[in-house]
Structures are given as structure tokens and as C-alpha cells.
DRENDREN-31124 format. One line per 3 residues: number of its first residue (from 1); their letters; for each residue x, y negated, z negated of C-alpha. Coordinates in Angstrom, 1 decimal, always signed. Layout:
<rs>
NUM	A	X:Y:Z  ...
</rs>
This chain:
<rs>
1	XXX	+26.5:-1.5:+0.1  +26.7:+2.1:+1.3  +26.4:+5.4:-0.4
4	XXX	+24.6:+6.2:-3.6  +24.7:+4.0:-6.7  +28.1:+4.2:-8.3
7	XXX	+28.6:+4.8:-12.0  +29.2:+1.1:-12.6  +26.2:+0.1:-10.5
10	XXX	+23.8:+2.1:-12.6  +24.9:+0.9:-16.0  +21.2:+0.3:-16.9
13	XXX	+20.8:+4.1:-16.9  +23.0:+4.6:-19.9  +25.8:+6.4:-18.0
16	XXX	+23.6:+9.3:-17.0  +23.3:+8.8:-13.2  +25.0:+11.5:-11.1
19	XXX	+25.5:+11.6:-7.3  +25.8:+15.3:-7.4  +22.7:+15.8:-9.5
22	XXX	+20.8:+13.4:-7.2  +21.7:+15.5:-4.2  +20.5:+18.7:-5.8
25	XXX	+17.4:+17.2:-7.4  +16.3:+15.4:-4.3  +16.5:+18.7:-2.4
28	XXX	+14.3:+20.2:-5.2  +11.8:+17.3:-5.0  +11.4:+17.8:-1.3
31	XXX	+10.8:+21.5:-1.8  +8.3:+20.7:-4.7  +6.4:+18.3:-2.4
34	XXX	+6.1:+20.9:+0.3  +4.7:+23.4:-2.2  +2.5:+21.1:-4.2
37	XXX	+0.8:+19.0:-1.6  -1.1:+19.9:+1.6  +0.6:+16.9:+3.2
40	XXX	+2.6:+13.9:+2.5  +1.9:+11.1:+5.0  +3.7:+7.9:+5.8
43	XXX	+2.3:+5.2:+8.1  +4.4:+5.3:+11.3  +5.3:+1.5:+11.1
46	XXX	+6.6:+2.1:+7.6  +9.4:+4.3:+9.0  +10.8:+1.4:+11.0
49	XXX	+10.6:-0.7:+7.9  +12.5:+1.9:+5.9  +15.2:+2.2:+8.6
52	XXX	+15.6:-1.6:+8.5  +15.9:-1.5:+4.7  +18.5:+1.3:+4.9
55	XXX	+20.7:-0.9:+7.1  +20.0:-4.2:+5.3  +23.1:-5.7:+3.6
58	XXX	+21.4:-7.3:+0.6  +19.4:-6.1:-2.3  +15.9:-4.7:-1.8
61	XXX	+13.2:-4.2:-4.4  +10.3:-1.9:-3.6  +7.6:-1.5:-6.2
64	XXX	+5.3:+1.5:-6.9  +1.9:+0.9:-8.2  +2.1:+3.4:-11.1
67	XXX	+5.0:+4.0:-13.5  +4.1:+7.6:-14.2  +6.4:+10.4:-13.1
70	XXX	+5.1:+11.1:-9.6  +5.9:+7.6:-8.3  +9.6:+7.9:-9.1
73	XXX	+9.6:+11.3:-7.4  +8.2:+9.7:-4.3  +11.1:+7.2:-4.5
76	XXX	+13.5:+10.1:-4.7  +12.0:+11.7:-1.7  +11.9:+8.4:+0.3
79	XXX	+15.5:+7.8:-0.7  +16.6:+11.2:+0.4  +14.9:+11.1:+3.8
82	XXX	+14.9:+7.4:+4.8  +17.3:+5.5:+2.6  +20.4:+7.7:+2.3
85	XXX	+22.8:+4.8:+2.4  +21.2:+2.8:-0.5  +21.2:+3.4:-4.2
88	XXX	+17.9:+4.2:-5.7  +16.5:+3.0:-9.0  +12.9:+3.5:-10.1
91	XXX	+10.9:+2.3:-13.1  +8.9:+4.7:-15.2  +6.9:+4.3:-18.4
94	XXX	+9.4:+4.8:-21.2  +7.2:+7.3:-23.1  +6.9:+9.5:-20.0
97	XXX	+10.7:+9.2:-19.4  +11.3:+10.5:-22.9  +9.3:+13.6:-21.8
100	XXX	+11.1:+13.9:-18.4  +14.5:+12.6:-19.5  +16.3:+14.5:-16.7
103	XXX	+15.0:+11.8:-14.3  +17.6:+9.4:-15.7  +20.2:+11.4:-13.8
106	XXX	+18.6:+10.4:-10.5  +18.2:+6.6:-11.1  +15.0:+6.4:-13.1
109	XXX	+14.9:+3.9:-16.0  +12.3:+3.4:-18.7  +10.1:+0.4:-19.2
112	XXX	+7.4:-0.5:-21.7  +4.5:-1.6:-19.4  +3.0:-3.9:-22.1
115	XXX	+6.4:-5.4:-23.2  +8.1:-7.7:-20.7  +11.2:-7.9:-23.0
118	XXX	+11.9:-4.2:-22.2  +13.4:-5.3:-18.9  +16.5:-7.4:-19.7
121	XXX	+19.1:-4.9:-18.7  +17.3:-4.0:-15.5  +16.7:-7.7:-14.6
124	XXX	+20.5:-8.4:-15.1  +21.3:-5.4:-12.8  +18.9:-6.6:-10.1
127	XX	+20.4:-10.1:-10.1  +23.8:-8.9:-9.2
</rs>
């Protein structure tokens, strides 16, 4: 699969994903990281792994350790820099996503951390 997620591919996002918005928002996120952090580091061996993921034909799932709003922004930044040929979806605590609903436009979907039944649409998408 090449290119960003298509409208059909991100049906779990309630028809809100936008390639154009992702391009603009990912630029903004990169700028925000430069202004908000003294540094953002990546372990050098991870760069090779990310390059391999970008060229891999099959699905890939990468998990963050915190479903708050910074982790999905890290996913946006990694996608922009290292995974430009792959669609990006990121999980976020549903209550936080309600506060930052604009993130739905870049591939973020809401989950209830204490309710496994909140994942059926996402699980169906990931099985494809």
C-alpha cells in the first residue's frame, strides 16, 4: 500500500480523515515539536526499522505506551518524517479526543482504555 490512507481505508474515523489536512497538520506538528521541546531524539537503529516499515508490503501495528494527545502527535511526526508511504492511525483516549476532535482528521481514533468493546471497528479495520 502506498500513499496516505484513503477515505475508504479510514472508515473507522467516521469519514473525517483528510490527506490535505494531514499534510498541513503534520507540518504544524513538526514546527510545534521544534518550539516546545529542547530536543526530540530517536535511537539510530530505530531509523533503519522505520525505513523497513515504510517499504514493507503488509500491515504494521506500532503501539504507543500512553493514549493521551502527545503520543498521537509523535505518530504524526514519525509518519511525516519516516513513514510517508504508509497510512497512519493512532489510538487516543476517547475523552481526550472529544477535547481535541481535530485530531480525527489526521488518523486518530478514540478508545475507552477500560472497555475492550470500544475497539470493534478498529479491530475490523486492522484485520483487512
